[in-house]
C-alpha positions in Angstrom: 0.0 0.0 0.0 1.4 3.4 -0.9 1.1 6.6 1.1 -1.7 7.8 -1.2 -3.7 4.7 -0.7 -4.2 5.8 2.9 -6.1 8.8 1.7 -8.7 6.8 -0.3 -9.4 6.4 -4.0 -9.0 9.3 -6.4 -12.7 10.0 -6.2 -12.7 10.4 -2.4 -14.1 13.7 -1.3 -14.9 13.2 2.4 -14.6 16.3 4.5 -13.0 18.5 1.8 -14.5 21.6 3.6 -13.8 23.8 0.6 -15.6 21.8 -2.1 -14.0 19.5 -4.6 -12.0 22.3 -6.3 -9.9 23.1 -3.3 -9.4 22.2 0.3 -7.8 19.0 1.8 -9.5 15.9 3.0 -9.1 14.6 6.6 -6.9 11.6 5.5 -4.4 13.8 3.7 -4.3 16.3 6.6 -3.6 13.5 9.0 -0.8 12.1 6.7 0.8 15.6 6.6 0.6 15.8 10.4 2.3 12.4 10.7 5.3 13.6 8.5 5.5 16.9 10.5 5.5 15.0 13.8 8.3 12.8 12.6 10.4 15.6 11.0 13.0 15.6 13.8 13.4 11.9 13.5 13.8 12.1 9.8 16.5 14.7 10.3 18.4 12.4 12.6 18.2 9.5 10.2 19.3 11.3 7.1 22.6 12.8 8.1 23.4 13.9 4.6 21.0 16.5 3.1 21.6 15.1 -0.4 19.8 11.8 0.5 16.6 11.2 -1.4 13.8 10.8 1.1 11.4 9.2 -1.4 12.0 5.7 0.2 10.7 7.1 3.5 7.9 9.3 2.3 6.3 6.6 0.2 5.8 4.4 3.3 2.3 4.3 4.8 2.0 6.2 8.1 2.1 3.2 10.3 5.2 1.8 8.6 6.8 5.2 8.7 6.3 5.4 12.4 7.7 2.0 12.9 10.7 2.8 10.8 11.6 5.9 12.7 10.4 5.6 16.3 12.0 3.2 18.9 9.6 0.5 20.0 9.2 1.8 23.5 8.0 5.2 22.2 5.7 4.1 19.3 2.6 4.1 21.6 3.1 7.7 22.5 3.6 8.8 18.9 0.5 6.9 17.9 -1.5 8.7 20.6 -0.2 12.1 19.4 -1.1 11.3 15.8 -4.6 10.0 16.7 -5.3 13.1 18.7 -4.8 15.4 15.7 -8.0 17.1 14.5 -8.0 17.9 10.8 -10.1 21.0 11.4 -7.2 22.3 13.5 -5.1 22.1 10.4 -7.7 24.0 8.4 -8.0 26.7 11.0 -4.2 27.0 11.2 -4.1 27.5 7.4 -6.9 30.2 7.6 -5.1 32.0 10.4 -1.9 32.1 8.3 -3.8 33.2 5.1 -3.0 30.0 3.4 -5.0 27.8 1.0 -4.7 24.1 1.6 -4.8 21.5 -1.1 -4.5 17.7 -1.3 -4.4 15.3 -4.3 -8.1 14.8 -4.0 -8.8 18.4 -4.9 -8.9 19.6 -8.5 -6.7 22.5 -7.7 -3.8 20.3 -6.7 -1.1 20.5 -9.4 -1.3 17.6 -11.8 2.5 17.6 -12.2 2.8 16.4 -8.6 0.2 13.6 -8.7 2.6 11.1 -10.4 5.4 11.5 -7.8 5.7 8.3 -5.6 6.3 10.7 -2.7 3.9 13.4 -3.7 3.1 15.9 -0.9 -0.1 14.8 0.9 -0.9 18.5 1.5 0.2 21.8 -0.1 -0.1 25.0 1.8 -0.4 27.9 -0.6 0.1 31.7 0.1 -1.4 33.7 -2.8 -4.3 31.4 -3.4 -5.1 28.2 -5.3 -6.5 30.2 -8.3 -3.3 32.2 -8.7 -1.3 28.9 -8.4 -3.3 27.4 -11.2 -2.8 30.5 -13.4 1.0 30.4 -12.8 1.1 26.7 -13.7 -1.0 27.0 -16.8 2.1 27.0 -19.1 5.6 25.5 -18.9 7.7 27.0 -16.1 11.4 27.1 -15.4 13.2 26.4 -12.1 16.1 28.8 -11.7 18.5 27.6 -9.0 22.1 28.0 -7.9 24.6 28.7 -5.3 24.0 30.7 -2.1 27.3 32.4 -2.7 27.2 33.6 -6.3 29.6 35.9 -8.2 28.4 39.2 -9.4 28.2 37.6 -12.8 26.0 34.8 -11.6 23.7 37.1 -9.7 23.3 39.4 -12.8 22.6 36.5 -15.2 20.1 34.9 -12.8 18.2 38.1 -12.4 18.2 39.1 -16.1 17.3 35.5 -17.2 14.4 35.4 -14.8 13.2 38.9 -15.7 13.1 37.9 -19.4 11.3 34.6 -18.7 8.7 36.3 -16.5 8.2 39.0 -19.1 7.6 36.3 -21.7 4.9 34.8 -19.6 6.9 31.9 -18.2 6.7 31.3 -14.5 10.0 31.3 -12.6 10.2 28.9 -9.7 12.9 29.0 -7.1 13.5 28.4 -3.4 13.8 31.9 -1.9 17.3 31.1 -0.6 20.0 33.7 -0.5 22.1 34.0 -3.6 20.9 32.8 -7.0 17.4 31.9 -5.7 16.8 35.4 -4.4 18.2 36.9 -7.7 15.8 34.7 -9.7 12.8 35.9 -7.7 13.9 39.6 -7.9 14.3 39.4 -11.7 10.9 37.8 -12.1 9.3 40.4 -10.0 10.7 43.1 -12.2 8.7 42.0 -15.2 5.7 44.0 -16.2 3.4 41.1 -15.1 5.5 39.1 -12.6 5.2 35.3 -12.6 7.1 33.5 -9.9 6.6 30.8 -7.3 8.7 30.3 -4.2 8.8 26.7 -2.8 9.9 26.7 0.8 11.5 24.1 3.1 9.5 25.4 6.1 6.0 26.5 6.5 4.6 28.8 3.8 4.1 31.4 6.5 7.7 31.2 7.7 10.1 33.7 6.1 13.4 31.9 5.8 16.0 33.3 5.6 14.7 36.4 7.2 16.9 38.6 5.1 14.6 37.8 2.2 11.4 39.1 3.9 10.9 41.9 1.4 11.1 39.4 -1.5 8.8 37.1 0.4 6.2 39.8 0.8 6.4 40.8 -2.8 5.8 37.2 -3.9 2.9 36.9 -1.5 1.3 39.9 -3.2 2.1 39.1 -6.8 3.0 35.4 -7.0 2.7 32.2 -4.9 4.5 30.8 -1.9 4.2 27.0 -1.7 5.2 24.4 0.9 4.3 20.9 2.0 5.1 21.8 5.6 2.2 22.9 7.9 2.1 26.5 9.0 4.6 27.7 11.5 7.1 24.8 10.9 10.8 25.6 10.7 12.8 24.0 7.9 15.1 21.1 8.4 18.1 20.1 6.4 16.1 17.3 4.7 13.2 19.5 3.8 15.4 21.5 1.3 16.1 18.5 -1.0 12.5 17.5 -0.4 11.2 20.8 -1.7 13.6 20.5 -4.7 11.5 17.6 -6.0 8.5 19.9 -6.0 10.4 22.6 -7.9 11.6 20.1 -10.5 8.1 18.5 -10.9 6.1 21.6 -11.5 8.5 23.1 -14.1 9.4 21.9 -17.6 13.0 22.7 -17.2 15.6 23.4 -14.5 18.3 25.9 -15.1 21.4 25.9 -12.8 23.2 29.2 -12.5 26.5 28.7 -10.7 26.6 25.7 -8.5 29.4 24.0 -6.7 29.8 20.2 -6.8 28.1 18.8 -4.9 25.2 21.2 -4.2 21.5 21.3 -3.6 21.0 22.8 -7.1 22.4 19.6 -8.6 19.8 17.6 -6.6 17.1 19.7 -8.3 18.6 19.0 -11.7 18.8 15.3 -10.8 15.1 15.2 -9.9 14.3 17.0 -13.1 16.2 14.5 -15.2 14.5 11.6 -13.4 11.1 13.1 -14.2 12.0 13.6 -17.8 12.1 17.4 -17.5 14.8 19.5 -19.2 18.1 20.2 -17.6 20.2 23.3 -18.5 22.9 25.4 -17.1 24.6 28.8 -17.5 28.3 28.6 -18.4 30.6 29.7 -15.6 34.3 30.3 -15.3 36.1 27.0 -15.5 38.4 28.0 -12.6 35.5 29.0 -10.3 34.6 26.4 -7.6 31.1 27.9 -7.3 30.5 27.0 -11.0 32.1 23.5 -10.9 28.7 21.8 -10.7 26.9 23.8 -13.3 29.9 23.4 -15.7 29.8 19.6 -15.1 26.2 19.6 -16.1 27.2 21.2 -19.4 30.0 18.7 -19.9 27.4 15.9 -19.4 25.0 17.2 -22.0 22.8 19.8 -20.3 21.5 22.6 -22.6 23.5 25.8 -22.7 21.6 28.8 -21.4 23.0 32.3 -22.1 19.9 34.3 -21.6 16.1 34.1 -21.6 16.0 33.7 -25.4 18.0 30.5 -25.1 15.7 29.2 -22.4 12.6 30.0 -24.4 14.0 28.2 -27.5 14.6 25.2 -25.3 11.1 25.3 -23.9 9.1 26.0 -27.0 11.5 25.0 -29.8 13.1 27.2 -32.5 11.3 30.6 -32.5 10.4 30.3 -28.8 12.4 33.5 -28.2 9.8 35.4 -30.2 7.7 35.3 -27.1 10.3 37.5 -25.4 9.1 40.9 -24.3 12.1 43.3 -24.2 13.5 42.9 -20.7 16.5 45.1 -21.5 17.8 47.7 -23.9 17.7 46.8 -27.7 21.3 46.9 -29.0 20.0 47.3 -32.6 19.1 50.9 -31.7 22.7 51.8 -31.0 24.6 54.2 -33.2 28.0 53.0 -34.6 29.8 55.3 -32.1 27.8 53.9 -29.2 28.3 50.4 -30.3 32.1 51.0 -30.5 32.2 52.3 -27.0 30.1 49.4 -25.8 32.4 47.0 -27.4 35.4 48.7 -25.7 33.6 48.3 -22.3 33.1 44.6 -23.1 36.8 44.2 -23.8 37.5 45.7 -20.4 39.0 49.0 -21.5 38.8 52.0 -19.3 37.6 55.3 -20.8 41.1 56.7 -21.1 42.1 53.8 -23.3 39.2 54.1 -25.7 39.6 55.8 -29.0 38.2 59.2 -29.8 37.8 62.4 -27.8 37.9 61.5 -24.0 35.3 64.1 -23.1 32.9 62.9 -25.8 33.6 59.3 -24.8 32.4 60.1 -21.3 29.2 61.6 -22.7 28.6 58.3 -24.7 29.3 56.3 -21.6 26.8 58.3 -19.6 24.2 57.7 -22.3 24.9 54.0 -22.4 24.6 53.9 -18.6 21.3 55.8 -18.5 19.9 53.5 -21.2 20.9 50.4 -19.1 23.6 48.9 -21.3 26.4 49.4 -18.8 26.9 50.2 -15.2 29.7 51.9 -13.2 31.8 49.5 -11.2 34.2 52.1 -9.7 35.9 55.4 -10.4 36.3 55.5 -14.2 35.4 51.9 -14.8 32.3 50.2 -16.3 31.0 46.8 -17.1 28.4 45.5 -19.6 24.9 44.7 -18.2 23.4 41.5 -19.4 20.8 42.0 -22.1 17.9 39.5 -22.6 16.7 41.2 -25.8 16.9 38.7 -28.8 18.2 41.3 -31.2 21.3 41.7 -29.1 22.5 38.5 -30.6 21.2 39.0 -34.1 18.0 37.0 -33.7 15.2 37.7 -36.2 
């Protein structure tokens, strides 16, 4: 018997409380409570965060208790589990402004139903309707290191902004580093499309430094978790949430990841599920890009920008969906293009050809239009552009 068999047949609708479109049945809420009750014991059993927990989370509740709890304590755990009232879970969700979904509700994402360890309950900030709208087309998981380079941060943000502007939902985990950059970029699109999948409760901001991003996503996107409200994350809940990210998206893009890393776990889940796996090229000497570069060596798709990602998602011509998420290089004058090329080659203003004072005027124009940014006194760098015409696309 699988974990889902405990919840009844697919047509089971008992005690859904919110009708058959949304809500969660008693059996699934109890199953979620069992997993939350045993979270500390799962943490102790799985010493390495990279361990796949599917073998545990597919066990029926009674077998899961027996596998994790010493014999002399099983009776106490059973008593605590049996004392749980599903309506308490529903009230906790309402108090935290969360919708609650289980596989027996139509609003539960279809992409998760086929997982052997599918979450028995999803807790949703932003609403079930908004979640359905964000999952109505293929999405992309953008993940990477918590300690990115400036290059990695910029690429993740611009990639995500371009995808979101093109109507593609960007999914990430709200961690510091690449995850935060991905959400920031997606939120900068004219009509933001982003989902944050958390390792703790959907009402728990973690890490706290990302509170502002969390609040913006709560207003404009969706925050999703399989952990009940108020629950802190554990080490094992991060790789667990990665399977959700991989499942609800059509492709995972890794932007700078060491080897090993949690981002590679997401890519592994994506490959197992038959989803696309891609990576952004990083410096070959950078340890924080060793994992993403290895993915490329092993055959992952090369992603330079949103246009590449759209072509991977929708085939040749997918980049035509791209709404300009950056300045259009085709509008540059020959003089502006020459100065921009000089910046890309790493030249400082004094080393550029032409009248120095006029060069500074052109640099100011390029900076104001978003092509370059100042990196110090008298130095500039190119800003990544997601516009397809920047690479000669038709």
